[in-house]
Steps between C-alpha positions, in 0.01 A plus 500: 500500500249610239526335158673726245333531157711662229344640181727460196476551124626707212425875495147634445305175551308648796705388800443819701127501420484140623700599810257783582199277439630223730600755764150656466648850497703715264864467598697451180500769232326377183555637149504372142869588470717189543747506790313732740577263789874494572519414870338214684190584700372287787169499684310268732184379327216268593451226240253211547474571872877506558754781549782500242784731402439615144798622297477704178815484286648682204444349157725212400717600205803348331766766558868538607545503881644853508193660334185621679287216351775256599498624860117486501516136394759423770265655758215279377720190516600587857133529599431156355762338725286568808165421335245239607320542165565683174216648294631508142289754314452490122283709269219281358417757232858513371552123524821323598815687398858368472576689822214320679640165385853589613386609846271197533798274424698681772212466750473126431860464615430667835355318798229760560139395425365702208146600406448644150264798500364581153407866539278714272276197439170691490202307363475155346754577225754610758449184706554286190816694411627455856512122450795556262707558814476127574783463247739664746523173692415661836159341552149632450478874431251706700319752274433837666444863418690701760351822364138385528534254790385193305617155610639596840289255697657216302847660537459513878404132503799402284739700721359330810543156338862577403590629846342202675356507853618747763768361738263329742333163512336469157199294607430732791538805279257360241248407768512847655515698175169683455296482182534841332153624404410831334149644493457718191221670310340827402440770764196440720454136397521402868863389536558645847160380620592151382833515684321605819255210455786254461682634806185532711594855599478856363864518398444717190305825470195442281218714363306592187767746384726351227874502567512486881791255485801675349785265576548123498460379859648165601330291767638172640211269578417134568194380311247236610708219345783584739732634233687830515401763244669829417198687380539830316211740448580738217391837374243479220625504141329745264549550130829670412323812375355550848830459682565872524623581847848401616352330805278276286791424268688378807197292602492323163876434523444355847227271364723376218784431743266302730373298205854412389583377852179296527449131426120511482295803395139555604327734254201661672210585268190702581228250406257785431730646235639177354839468336615795292814567297695627802426177691621301200812715482582420863433128441726503193775660706475220758500248213802664335690483830412131523294527819216266601168684484172477693200726434305632801156610377416747777165659599327177393222557753383805303475318162147419383563276195794296625509252212527781246765685706718194534458407135615849391817470707578148380442603136741792540763269650452241226535746212770731639718291734604191308794433734271499804241262356294348780599756765302451822227759565388534864173697552504669840399803703790655686261731688285218644766228501285263296713276274830641630583161657521351148770740380809366677434134404479621137827693546673195651376279213628748239834522685534119499444486122744789447765300690426166335782316321416216259761228432650492149359152432143616560559815295623298203211253516263797478714652222493188284120477535461871416710459185303190398172690530619805309827505304695828467410685178716553194692829493642608163417153372710327768379295795609614847634203695445528877701233682457517877383720786599568859386717788819646650332724757180607667404841648347534236492161322742521206483259207802467268460321166794402279481436128615589151383851399307524826555876510267554200210305652177700431329676787177298474692172539684641802162579655383146420799355687455727804126432523553126453767501774274700732199271443695174525669588830198694638672835554224762465570868563879472503718671237703242307821605330589330169856512368600345165854401417671371190809284571822698482847472647528793743880458521566521128645852532701431817871528435592324815 
């Protein structure tokens, strides 16, 4: 049977928007009015390469059983009894409410695994606000914006981790599972030509006309290292102002969906044009989704001043992509095949770093040395005391630091810690998540 994932939460936190986003199609009616969803909706969805049954429920409300809200809650509770995983949705902008705490206490008493989804967490401020949900005592919250599609790559990974391996031999499944690779970039940068060069066949239609590829096309392939790859060539992403036609809007949506499902993203640049704002926007999207990134600098054979061309790209990456510091740049020519053989080894190396877990002992030895070199600054005349660090997960590498008043740590010191961690453990080009936590008792509001 397919795993059953139930979406729960109080009214108007964005459950139906999340449901539609995970299902990758509009099924549930969405409106600002609380209580639009009254009946459960179910759909089969593909999440992290696995089919699941996704269930949208009515909002959880404290109400007498014989009222409509009471019956809606009973329906939600019935759905939870058959669930493999519950997604408990809270509104990061509104913060934790008494109702959230009450329902979190109820969920802690069930035997169903729970993943807290902090919705409406757009931007850095929203991600910081989402960390408040850690107080619910249900584990690490996953910040997302269901409306804008932010954070869904990480959500897919967390869902996959909670569900565990599919019911087959785990070692065999891991050995056979293909690396999920997305090829992205502006129109006419040479993405389809590169895919054809990797495959050794004319699988994709190519030509000088921009926009020949209009949908994401998945290709299963075994690279020279003997590993399986699920390689997705995507439609080119233009600036939003140019996305006029419905067909191109669908192409962009297809690209975003492929990127969220990917583990490694190859951003194809036209070496003759360099890296412009749209390329940086695509790279930031991959970074925001926590994907490993490799740059393919295509049409390299046509570049006259190669040192200057490479320097311009590396300068743009250094100044505009702090989270992808040290990303690997592979100069190549997809048309002639020159340099293409260096791309997949770079992809495999980035994938290995993205998957790397560092033991807590090693993390804390680095942490103590980093603090000794540069103490946290004073904030409002008080010293921030950072006590210890751990790396609870990879994909992408996630660093959690505990300490007194850690949540007010200035942004420049956060960057210092991330860069120090990246340099010490030699993890170039991989986004590193940093979470800061002040010690609190998450069960303080639990009545039993």
